[in-house]
TIKEZA-766485 format. One record per residue (C-alpha): residue number from 0; x, y, z. Coordinates in nm, 3 decimals, always signed. Example, Ala and Ser with C-alpha at 12.3 -4.5 7.8 and 13.67 -1.06 7.14 Angstrom:
<recs>
<0,<+1.230,-0.450,+0.780>>
<1,<+1.367,-0.106,+0.714>>
</recs>
This chain:
<recs>
<0,<+11.286,+11.573,+15.356>>
<1,<+11.654,+11.492,+15.294>>
<2,<+11.800,+11.573,+14.953>>
<3,<+12.101,+11.472,+14.752>>
<4,<+12.246,+11.765,+14.554>>
<5,<+12.402,+11.709,+14.213>>
<6,<+12.616,+11.960,+14.014>>
<7,<+12.488,+12.226,+13.777>>
<8,<+12.419,+12.128,+13.418>>
<9,<+12.351,+12.334,+13.110>>
<10,<+11.985,+12.413,+13.045>>
<11,<+11.844,+12.416,+12.687>>
<12,<+11.912,+12.789,+12.672>>
<13,<+12.275,+12.730,+12.762>>
<14,<+12.310,+12.463,+12.493>>
<15,<+12.158,+12.705,+12.243>>
<16,<+12.423,+12.964,+12.335>>
<17,<+12.701,+12.710,+12.290>>
<18,<+12.556,+12.604,+11.953>>
<19,<+12.554,+12.967,+11.833>>
<20,<+12.919,+13.013,+11.935>>
<21,<+13.013,+12.686,+11.762>>
<22,<+12.847,+12.803,+11.438>>
<23,<+13.039,+13.133,+11.447>>
<24,<+13.368,+12.950,+11.501>>
<25,<+13.284,+12.708,+11.220>>
<26,<+13.245,+12.993,+10.967>>
<27,<+13.540,+13.192,+11.109>>
<28,<+13.801,+13.055,+10.857>>
<29,<+13.604,+13.215,+10.572>>
<30,<+13.486,+13.521,+10.765>>
<31,<+13.746,+13.639,+11.017>>
<32,<+13.507,+13.900,+11.154>>
<33,<+13.320,+13.624,+11.335>>
<34,<+13.621,+13.533,+11.551>>
<35,<+13.606,+13.831,+11.789>>
<36,<+13.226,+13.806,+11.796>>
<37,<+13.249,+13.438,+11.896>>
<38,<+13.508,+13.514,+12.165>>
<39,<+13.294,+13.795,+12.305>>
<40,<+12.986,+13.573,+12.300>>
<41,<+13.175,+13.294,+12.481>>
<42,<+13.295,+13.536,+12.747>>
<43,<+12.943,+13.673,+12.791>>
<44,<+12.806,+13.321,+12.819>>
<45,<+13.060,+13.230,+13.090>>
<46,<+12.984,+13.547,+13.288>>
<47,<+12.608,+13.489,+13.255>>
<48,<+12.649,+13.127,+13.369>>
<49,<+12.848,+13.238,+13.676>>
<50,<+12.582,+13.497,+13.761>>
<51,<+12.310,+13.237,+13.704>>
<52,<+12.480,+12.990,+13.938>>
<53,<+12.553,+13.251,+14.203>>
<54,<+12.207,+13.405,+14.208>>
<55,<+12.008,+13.087,+14.150>>
<56,<+11.806,+12.916,+14.423>>
<57,<+11.959,+12.657,+14.649>>
<58,<+11.825,+12.306,+14.687>>
<59,<+11.737,+12.385,+15.049>>
<60,<+11.503,+12.660,+14.923>>
<61,<+11.279,+12.403,+14.756>>
<62,<+11.059,+12.122,+14.877>>
<63,<+10.847,+11.881,+14.677>>
<64,<+10.581,+11.652,+14.822>>
<65,<+10.386,+11.384,+14.641>>
<66,<+10.014,+11.333,+14.702>>
<67,<+9.838,+11.016,+14.589>>
<68,<+9.467,+10.929,+14.574>>
<69,<+9.341,+10.736,+14.875>>
<70,<+9.236,+10.439,+14.660>>
<71,<+9.423,+10.295,+14.362>>
<72,<+9.232,+10.043,+14.150>>
<73,<+9.360,+9.839,+13.860>>
<74,<+9.316,+10.007,+13.519>>
<75,<+9.141,+10.309,+13.672>>
<76,<+9.329,+10.630,+13.572>>
<77,<+9.414,+10.868,+13.857>>
<78,<+9.599,+11.197,+13.904>>
<79,<+9.917,+11.221,+14.111>>
<80,<+9.974,+11.566,+14.261>>
<81,<+10.305,+11.735,+14.347>>
<82,<+10.303,+12.022,+14.597>>
<83,<+10.603,+12.251,+14.540>>
<84,<+10.724,+12.520,+14.780>>
<85,<+10.972,+12.786,+14.668>>
<86,<+11.127,+12.972,+14.964>>
<87,<+11.378,+13.165,+14.753>>
<88,<+11.337,+13.537,+14.661>>
<89,<+11.316,+13.453,+14.288>>
<90,<+11.074,+13.261,+14.069>>
<91,<+11.189,+12.911,+13.983>>
<92,<+11.120,+12.685,+13.687>>
<93,<+11.118,+12.328,+13.808>>
<94,<+11.076,+11.983,+13.654>>
<95,<+10.983,+11.656,+13.830>>
<96,<+11.059,+11.302,+13.711>>
<97,<+10.924,+10.990,+13.887>>
<98,<+11.126,+10.675,+13.937>>
<99,<+10.972,+10.375,+13.759>>
<100,<+10.721,+10.168,+13.958>>
<101,<+10.601,+9.815,+13.885>>
<102,<+10.234,+9.883,+13.945>>
<103,<+10.198,+10.230,+13.789>>
<104,<+10.248,+10.359,+13.438>>
<105,<+10.270,+10.717,+13.316>>
<106,<+10.377,+10.887,+12.994>>
<107,<+10.735,+10.925,+13.121>>
<108,<+10.735,+11.298,+13.053>>
<109,<+10.879,+11.554,+13.293>>
<110,<+10.619,+11.753,+13.484>>
<111,<+10.722,+12.119,+13.461>>
<112,<+10.598,+12.410,+13.673>>
<113,<+10.695,+12.771,+13.732>>
<114,<+10.673,+12.868,+14.099>>
<115,<+10.674,+13.238,+14.195>>
<116,<+10.908,+13.366,+14.465>>
<117,<+10.820,+13.264,+14.820>>
<118,<+10.505,+13.080,+14.721>>
<119,<+10.358,+12.738,+14.655>>
<120,<+10.228,+12.566,+14.344>>
<121,<+10.080,+12.228,+14.254>>
<122,<+10.109,+12.024,+13.936>>
<123,<+9.955,+11.691,+13.839>>
<124,<+10.055,+11.383,+13.647>>
<125,<+9.817,+11.125,+13.500>>
<126,<+9.903,+10.767,+13.602>>
<127,<+9.744,+10.430,+13.528>>
<128,<+9.767,+10.136,+13.772>>
<129,<+9.867,+9.837,+13.559>>
<130,<+9.928,+9.566,+13.820>>
<131,<+9.768,+9.462,+14.148>>
<132,<+9.938,+9.436,+14.483>>
<133,<+10.183,+9.617,+14.704>>
<134,<+10.456,+9.838,+14.566>>
<135,<+10.673,+10.130,+14.666>>
<136,<+10.726,+10.460,+14.490>>
<137,<+11.088,+10.564,+14.478>>
<138,<+11.276,+10.891,+14.471>>
<139,<+11.157,+11.212,+14.308>>
<140,<+11.416,+11.349,+14.067>>
<141,<+11.392,+11.725,+14.039>>
<142,<+11.573,+11.983,+13.831>>
<143,<+11.543,+12.360,+13.865>>
<144,<+11.685,+12.653,+13.671>>
<145,<+11.854,+12.974,+13.775>>
<146,<+11.703,+13.317,+13.698>>
<147,<+11.894,+13.351,+13.368>>
<148,<+11.790,+13.004,+13.255>>
<149,<+12.136,+12.891,+13.139>>
<150,<+12.197,+12.630,+13.407>>
<151,<+12.002,+12.358,+13.577>>
<152,<+12.068,+12.189,+13.905>>
<153,<+11.946,+11.838,+13.970>>
<154,<+11.830,+11.722,+14.310>>
<155,<+11.694,+11.390,+14.425>>
<156,<+11.421,+11.381,+14.689>>
<157,<+11.423,+11.025,+14.831>>
<158,<+11.048,+11.016,+14.892>>
<159,<+10.984,+10.646,+14.927>>
<160,<+10.614,+10.574,+14.977>>
<161,<+10.434,+10.238,+15.001>>
<162,<+10.130,+10.195,+14.779>>
<163,<+9.876,+9.920,+14.713>>
<164,<+9.677,+9.872,+14.396>>
<165,<+9.339,+9.703,+14.449>>
<166,<+9.133,+9.505,+14.198>>
<167,<+8.882,+9.693,+13.985>>
<168,<+8.539,+9.665,+14.149>>
<169,<+8.369,+9.927,+13.933>>
<170,<+8.127,+9.661,+13.804>>
<171,<+7.954,+9.667,+14.142>>
<172,<+7.879,+10.039,+14.107>>
<173,<+7.776,+10.001,+13.741>>
<174,<+7.552,+9.702,+13.803>>
<175,<+7.247,+9.901,+13.907>>
<176,<+7.221,+10.054,+13.560>>
<177,<+7.265,+9.729,+13.370>>
<178,<+6.893,+9.642,+13.332>>
<179,<+6.895,+9.423,+13.642>>
<180,<+6.757,+9.637,+13.923>>
<181,<+6.453,+9.416,+13.979>>
<182,<+6.655,+9.098,+13.960>>
<183,<+6.895,+9.236,+14.219>>
<184,<+6.603,+9.304,+14.449>>
<185,<+6.474,+8.950,+14.398>>
<186,<+6.819,+8.817,+14.479>>
<187,<+6.784,+8.952,+14.829>>
<188,<+6.957,+9.288,+14.800>>
<189,<+6.635,+9.420,+14.951>>
<190,<+6.399,+9.221,+15.164>>
<191,<+6.105,+9.179,+14.925>>
<192,<+5.825,+8.922,+14.920>>
<193,<+5.803,+8.726,+14.595>>
<194,<+5.474,+8.549,+14.546>>
<195,<+5.518,+8.178,+14.480>>
<196,<+5.900,+8.198,+14.458>>
<197,<+6.192,+8.167,+14.693>>
<198,<+6.279,+7.908,+14.951>>
<199,<+6.233,+8.080,+15.289>>
<200,<+5.885,+8.076,+15.447>>
<201,<+5.747,+8.424,+15.516>>
<202,<+5.372,+8.401,+15.593>>
<203,<+5.032,+8.239,+15.509>>
<204,<+4.733,+8.387,+15.330>>
<205,<+4.417,+8.268,+15.160>>
<206,<+4.436,+8.129,+14.809>>
<207,<+4.342,+8.374,+14.533>>
<208,<+4.298,+8.333,+14.160>>
<209,<+4.631,+8.315,+13.979>>
<210,<+4.831,+8.162,+14.263>>
<211,<+5.053,+7.871,+14.163>>
<212,<+4.918,+7.530,+14.269>>
<213,<+5.255,+7.435,+14.417>>
<214,<+5.231,+7.724,+14.663>>
<215,<+4.931,+7.571,+14.844>>
<216,<+5.016,+7.473,+15.202>>
<217,<+4.809,+7.157,+15.253>>
<218,<+4.868,+7.126,+15.626>>
<219,<+4.745,+7.482,+15.688>>
<220,<+4.454,+7.415,+15.449>>
<221,<+4.351,+7.107,+15.651>>
<222,<+4.370,+7.297,+15.979>>
<223,<+4.165,+7.594,+15.862>>
<224,<+3.927,+7.425,+15.623>>
<225,<+4.009,+7.656,+15.331>>
<226,<+4.287,+7.683,+15.076>>
<227,<+4.591,+7.855,+15.223>>
<228,<+4.898,+7.969,+15.031>>
<229,<+5.249,+7.996,+15.170>>
<230,<+5.426,+8.317,+15.083>>
<231,<+5.798,+8.281,+15.046>>
<232,<+6.095,+8.506,+14.992>>
<233,<+6.439,+8.447,+14.861>>
<234,<+6.645,+8.284,+15.134>>
<235,<+6.930,+8.485,+15.277>>
<236,<+7.250,+8.387,+15.455>>
<237,<+7.346,+8.109,+15.219>>
<238,<+7.699,+7.992,+15.150>>
<239,<+7.892,+8.119,+14.848>>
<240,<+8.244,+7.988,+14.793>>
<241,<+8.468,+8.141,+14.527>>
<242,<+8.749,+7.921,+14.391>>
<243,<+9.031,+8.097,+14.206>>
<244,<+9.268,+7.907,+13.980>>
<245,<+9.607,+8.080,+14.012>>
<246,<+9.809,+7.837,+13.801>>
<247,<+9.975,+7.878,+13.464>>
<248,<+9.644,+7.887,+13.273>>
<249,<+9.575,+8.225,+13.435>>
<250,<+9.909,+8.387,+13.348>>
<251,<+9.843,+8.492,+12.982>>
<252,<+9.746,+8.851,+12.916>>
<253,<+9.435,+8.980,+12.741>>
<254,<+9.457,+9.344,+12.633>>
<255,<+9.760,+9.393,+12.855>>
<256,<+9.598,+9.250,+13.168>>
<257,<+9.651,+8.902,+13.311>>
<258,<+9.362,+8.658,+13.317>>
<259,<+9.395,+8.627,+13.693>>
<260,<+9.349,+9.004,+13.729>>
<261,<+9.015,+8.980,+13.549>>
<262,<+8.919,+8.679,+13.763>>
<263,<+9.010,+8.848,+14.092>>
<264,<+8.807,+9.157,+14.001>>
<265,<+8.507,+8.945,+13.902>>
<266,<+8.534,+8.726,+14.213>>
<267,<+8.541,+9.025,+14.448>>
<268,<+8.257,+9.194,+14.259>>
<269,<+8.045,+8.882,+14.304>>
<270,<+8.145,+8.864,+14.670>>
<271,<+8.040,+9.228,+14.720>>
<272,<+7.694,+9.167,+14.574>>
<273,<+7.656,+8.846,+14.777>>
<274,<+7.754,+9.030,+15.094>>
<275,<+7.484,+9.290,+15.023>>
<276,<+7.238,+9.000,+15.006>>
<277,<+7.361,+8.887,+15.352>>
<278,<+7.509,+8.567,+15.211>>
<279,<+7.818,+8.413,+15.365>>
<280,<+8.111,+8.441,+15.127>>
<281,<+8.439,+8.250,+15.136>>
<282,<+8.731,+8.200,+14.901>>
<283,<+8.988,+7.936,+14.810>>
<284,<+9.274,+8.045,+14.583>>
<285,<+9.502,+7.768,+14.467>>
<286,<+9.777,+7.663,+14.231>>
<287,<+9.992,+7.361,+14.315>>
<288,<+9.896,+7.429,+14.677>>
<289,<+9.630,+7.626,+14.860>>
<290,<+9.734,+7.992,+14.854>>
<291,<+9.440,+8.157,+15.032>>
<292,<+9.154,+7.996,+15.222>>
<293,<+8.873,+8.183,+15.396>>
<294,<+8.564,+8.006,+15.529>>
<295,<+8.226,+8.158,+15.429>>
<296,<+8.127,+8.436,+15.665>>
<297,<+7.869,+8.713,+15.644>>
<298,<+8.021,+8.996,+15.844>>
<299,<+8.116,+9.328,+15.688>>
<300,<+8.472,+9.275,+15.806>>
<301,<+8.491,+8.944,+15.617>>
<302,<+8.420,+9.121,+15.286>>
<303,<+8.714,+9.353,+15.350>>
<304,<+8.926,+9.053,+15.445>>
<305,<+8.856,+8.895,+15.106>>
<306,<+8.978,+9.208,+14.929>>
<307,<+9.294,+9.214,+15.140>>
<308,<+9.351,+8.842,+15.093>>
<309,<+9.314,+8.844,+14.713>>
<310,<+9.469,+9.181,+14.637>>
<311,<+9.824,+9.046,+14.643>>
<312,<+9.762,+8.701,+14.493>>
<313,<+9.977,+8.646,+14.182>>
<314,<+9.953,+8.376,+13.915>>
<315,<+10.217,+8.105,+13.929>>
<316,<+10.392,+7.937,+13.639>>
<317,<+10.299,+7.592,+13.759>>
<318,<+10.025,+7.335,+13.704>>
<319,<+9.731,+7.375,+13.938>>
<320,<+9.648,+7.073,+14.150>>
<321,<+9.272,+7.063,+14.096>>
<322,<+9.226,+6.732,+14.277>>
<323,<+9.391,+6.872,+14.591>>
<324,<+9.190,+7.197,+14.575>>
<325,<+8.855,+7.022,+14.535>>
<326,<+8.940,+6.769,+14.805>>
<327,<+9.010,+7.063,+15.037>>
<328,<+8.673,+7.218,+14.951>>
<329,<+8.483,+6.892,+15.003>>
<330,<+8.643,+6.841,+15.344>>
<331,<+8.566,+7.194,+15.465>>
<332,<+8.233,+7.276,+15.297>>
<333,<+7.960,+7.071,+15.466>>
<334,<+7.653,+7.284,+15.398>>
<335,<+7.499,+7.296,+15.049>>
<336,<+7.657,+7.599,+14.883>>
<337,<+7.709,+7.786,+14.561>>
<338,<+8.063,+7.713,+14.440>>
<339,<+8.196,+7.943,+14.168>>
<340,<+8.523,+7.840,+14.001>>
<341,<+8.721,+8.095,+13.799>>
<342,<+8.956,+7.919,+13.559>>
<343,<+9.033,+7.876,+13.191>>
<344,<+9.025,+7.521,+13.053>>
<345,<+9.225,+7.547,+12.732>>
<346,<+9.438,+7.243,+12.807>>
<347,<+9.301,+6.896,+12.723>>
<348,<+9.440,+6.737,+13.040>>
<349,<+9.315,+7.021,+13.259>>
<350,<+8.972,+6.995,+13.096>>
<351,<+8.937,+6.631,+13.195>>
<352,<+9.044,+6.682,+13.556>>
<353,<+8.833,+6.997,+13.608>>
<354,<+8.525,+6.840,+13.451>>
<355,<+8.541,+6.527,+13.668>>
<356,<+8.605,+6.724,+13.988>>
<357,<+8.323,+6.971,+13.919>>
<358,<+8.083,+6.690,+13.832>>
<359,<+8.161,+6.525,+14.164>>
<360,<+8.110,+6.851,+14.353>>
<361,<+7.784,+6.925,+14.167>>
<362,<+7.617,+6.620,+14.326>>
<363,<+7.592,+6.809,+14.654>>
<364,<+7.642,+7.175,+14.570>>
<365,<+7.537,+7.425,+14.303>>
<366,<+7.845,+7.468,+14.088>>
<367,<+7.922,+7.739,+13.832>>
<368,<+8.240,+7.740,+13.623>>
<369,<+8.338,+8.087,+13.497>>
<370,<+8.562,+8.098,+13.191>>
<371,<+8.696,+8.393,+12.993>>
<372,<+8.738,+8.364,+12.620>>
<373,<+9.006,+8.552,+12.431>>
<374,<+8.870,+8.803,+12.181>>
<375,<+9.183,+8.744,+11.971>>
<376,<+9.055,+8.394,+11.887>>
<377,<+8.727,+8.532,+11.757>>
<378,<+8.907,+8.802,+11.560>>
<379,<+9.122,+8.536,+11.394>>
<380,<+8.808,+8.344,+11.298>>
<381,<+8.629,+8.652,+11.165>>
<382,<+8.920,+8.772,+10.951>>
<383,<+8.947,+8.657,+10.591>>
<384,<+9.286,+8.479,+10.548>>
<385,<+9.509,+8.665,+10.303>>
<386,<+9.823,+8.458,+10.343>>
<387,<+9.940,+8.114,+10.450>>
<388,<+10.020,+8.247,+10.799>>
<389,<+9.666,+8.384,+10.827>>
<390,<+9.526,+8.045,+10.728>>
<391,<+9.732,+7.863,+10.991>>
<392,<+9.630,+8.123,+11.248>>
<393,<+9.262,+8.074,+11.162>>
<394,<+9.298,+7.695,+11.186>>
<395,<+9.462,+7.722,+11.529>>
<396,<+9.181,+7.951,+11.646>>
<397,<+8.923,+7.705,+11.511>>
<398,<+9.088,+7.420,+11.701>>
<399,<+9.088,+7.623,+12.023>>
<400,<+8.724,+7.714,+11.978>>
<401,<+8.631,+7.348,+11.918>>
<402,<+8.819,+7.232,+12.229>>
<403,<+8.647,+7.500,+12.432>>
<404,<+8.303,+7.402,+12.311>>
<405,<+8.371,+7.038,+12.394>>
<406,<+8.479,+7.135,+12.746>>
<407,<+8.174,+7.355,+12.800>>
<408,<+7.938,+7.084,+12.673>>
<409,<+8.097,+6.828,+12.902>>
<410,<+8.058,+7.053,+13.204>>
<411,<+7.695,+7.131,+13.125>>
<412,<+7.610,+6.760,+13.083>>
<413,<+7.746,+6.696,+13.433>>
<414,<+7.513,+6.956,+13.587>>
<415,<+7.762,+7.241,+13.610>>
<416,<+7.655,+7.591,+13.511>>
<417,<+7.900,+7.752,+13.270>>
<418,<+7.975,+8.120,+13.207>>
<419,<+8.195,+8.173,+12.902>>
<420,<+8.231,+8.541,+12.812>>
<421,<+8.504,+8.786,+12.705>>
<422,<+8.735,+8.888,+12.986>>
<423,<+8.607,+9.245,+12.991>>
<424,<+8.252,+9.120,+13.063>>
<425,<+8.356,+8.875,+13.332>>
<426,<+8.245,+9.071,+13.641>>
<427,<+7.893,+9.144,+13.519>>
<428,<+7.849,+8.787,+13.387>>
<429,<+7.957,+8.638,+13.722>>
<430,<+7.711,+8.859,+13.911>>
<431,<+7.437,+8.761,+13.665>>
<432,<+7.507,+8.393,+13.727>>
<433,<+7.487,+8.443,+14.104>>
<434,<+7.157,+8.630,+14.076>>
<435,<+7.008,+8.358,+13.854>>
<436,<+7.090,+8.097,+14.117>>
<437,<+6.932,+8.310,+14.388>>
<438,<+6.626,+8.397,+14.183>>
<439,<+6.555,+8.034,+14.093>>
<440,<+6.605,+7.919,+14.453>>
<441,<+6.858,+7.653,+14.356>>
<442,<+7.024,+7.659,+14.695>>
</recs>
């Protein structure tokens, strides 16, 4: 790996020596005996520095390589490893500093290691992915000390490395322990017969006490001369279309993370569960224009394509064109489907447009609107105002809450299912909504 060598600099031990000499010279006017001591100490320090520089390791004797985890997910802490090789005949104390990256955050501290002569060592740094998408790690800035420890030499290792931070899909792994195992099975994650429920015909059997009257198959009963019951199971291979609002309403941050980041993670978590149920999953991400469009498909490769397609989608500081997005969906989605819209209707004008478009779509499809509420609004309502500013803040939060309730009520009256939960619970709530639709056979 090529390196750029920089000159020697004083190490903390060297600065301490200079400070001691400076103190002796400062008191020399009142105590002349310190003058020769200071001169001797300065001469010794110069000689020691020359020896340190002459006997210290060369930049070519060192190599540093960075190792990253295979998968980086948003807000999931990971460890970055540095493999250090010291080919010099002396032990080396070395420090490593990372160049700043847009998608990763660390504590900014220097990682320090002591590597024995002609050996290798590894050190780690904790990092936190804070933004989705593609990025590139820059140079590694390294310093190392000579054997005396008076001088440091700085070297830059230009180790550029592309990285990609994916959305957090941990909700999919956690879902099995969230009191919903049986509901997941009913949703089609396993092929299980559900007596009297579902939409897909499975088989016929004789009527028995306790069977629902609506499950009687009258044609089979007439043919066989006895009551026959149709057994059904939850239908598989249905259409699920995820719509992602990427306009300005999704740019604000909640607990340091953008609303769109929460929405993308929830959308892909829902898509993963739907894919396990063999449903066909598609996506339309939009702002003023259509940003990503994938038709519903049920292959394993299509699920990976959705992750790749949405991983790099960023919110835009522009008004979303809901009419255009819904017109696109109506023209391309001909089969009855589950349409899940991730947005945040905090604007009065946006509320009206979204409500009318969803109501129109709900006449043919099953529609669910997923919203994320800001915990800061609830905290402002729960706090007891202690000043005029607190009172104004509480009134603003009350107004926002009222507008939100009006929007939710309007959507529900038009036949649209609504999920309105804190951002941190968005993934699990979206999966719950999907499973309820499947369990009730609404498609």
